[in-house]
N, C-alpha and C positions, 0 to 999 in steps of 0.2 A: 547454584543457578539462580540468577536474579528473577524478580517477578515478571518482567517483560519477556525474557527468554522462556521462562516456564509457561507463560500464557501462549506465546506464539508457537512453541514446539509441542505443547501437550494439550492445550485446551482449545486453541483456535480451530483446528480442522474438525474435531468432534462437534464444535458449535456450527461450523459450516455445514456439516452433515444434517443438522436439524432444519436447514432451510429447504423449503419446497420449491423446486425449480420452476414450477408453474405460477407461483404467487408474485404479485407486484410488491414493490417496496413501499414503505410508509411515506417515502419522499423520493424525489429524483426520477430519472428516466430509465436507469439501468435495470435490466432483468437480473435475476440471480447469477446467471452464467456470465453476463457482461461484467458484473461486479467481480466475480472470481477471476476472469481473464484480465481485468484491469489491475487487480491486486497482484497477480502473477507478474505482469509487466513491470510494475513498480518495484517488486522484490528483485527482479532480475536487473533492472536499471541501477539499483543501488550498489551493485558490485562492479560498476564500469566507470570508465572515464571517457567522456565524449569531448575530446580535445583537451586543451590546456588553457589556464587563465591567461588573458591578454591584458594585464594591467589591473587596475582596481576592480573590486567586485561591482557588478551592475546593481542598479536600484532593486531589481527583482531578486537577485541573490541576497542582498542585504535584508530584504523583506522576508525571505524564507528563513534566514538565520534568526531574525527576531521572532518569527512564528514558532520555531523550534524552542528557542530560549524561553518563550512564554508557556511551553507545555504542549504545543502542537494540537490544540483542541480544534477539531474541524467543525464547521457549521455548514449546513445545507444552504446554498444560495441559488434560488431559482434563476433561470435564464430564458432566453428566447428559443433555445434549442428544443427539438422534438425527438421522438423516438426514431424518426427517419435519419437523424444525425448520428445515431449510435454506429460504431464501427461494426463491420461484419464479424461474426463469431469466428474464432480461430479453430476451435475444437468442435468436433461433431456432436459430442454428448456432454452433458453436465458432469458425468463421472470422469471423463477425460480431462475436463477443465479442472476439477478438484485434484486430480492426480498431478497435474502441472503445477498447481498452487503448492502442494506439498513439496514438490521438487524445488520450487522457487524459495520457499522458506528454508529448506535444508541447505540449498546452495548458498543462500545469504550467510547462514551461520558458519558453514564450512569455509567459505571465502574469508570471512573476518577472523575465524579461529586461526587460519593459516597466515593471515596478513593483517595483524592487529592494528598497524599504523596506516593502512591504506585509506586514502581519501578519495571518494568518488567525486566526479565532477561533471557538471553540465553547464553550458553557458547561461541557462535560465536560473538554475538553482544554486550554482556555485559549488564549492567544495563542501562535502559532508563527511564526518567521521562515523565510525561504527555506532558510538553512543547516540549521536544525533539521528542516525537512520533507525536504530532500534526503537527509540522513543517515537519517531514518526510512524514506523510500521505498527507499533503497538496501538497507538491512537487511531491510525487509519483503519486498522482491522476492526477495532471496537466500534468506530463510526459506522462502518458498513454492516457489521453484525446487528447493530441497533436498527439500521435502515430496514433490515429484513426480519426484525423481531427475534433474532437468535439470542439477544441479551435485552434485558428490560431497561437498563440504565446506561446512559452515556453522558458525560465522560465518566 
């Protein structure tokens, strides 16, 4: 088991359990539950194809490829958005949201274990392989754990 898989499968959810659902993050607008629901959505999206490429990759897709190739280190970028812009929560409780995240992580690995050559696709991000997604999920998870003080250092 590689370092990223070991972290996401064995360490990530116990670290999520250390986050107090009522605490604000060190940066950003999301509540802990918003962050968990956001992570779940990204894990699930990484196993799908939203259409097919129509020619050359877009500027956005090429940018995502460069971002991954450089190590996928996320940085907080403030915006004009407010908490009112956050989406409605999908799950009634923090515990339900955490259970959905566990399901999303497990689904990601089960999908790629059964379909090693699968390339996800979205018009915005382009095509991504398992290795690209695993790196992104690893760095994305660590970024948000740092946001809520579940880890002390990022990246």
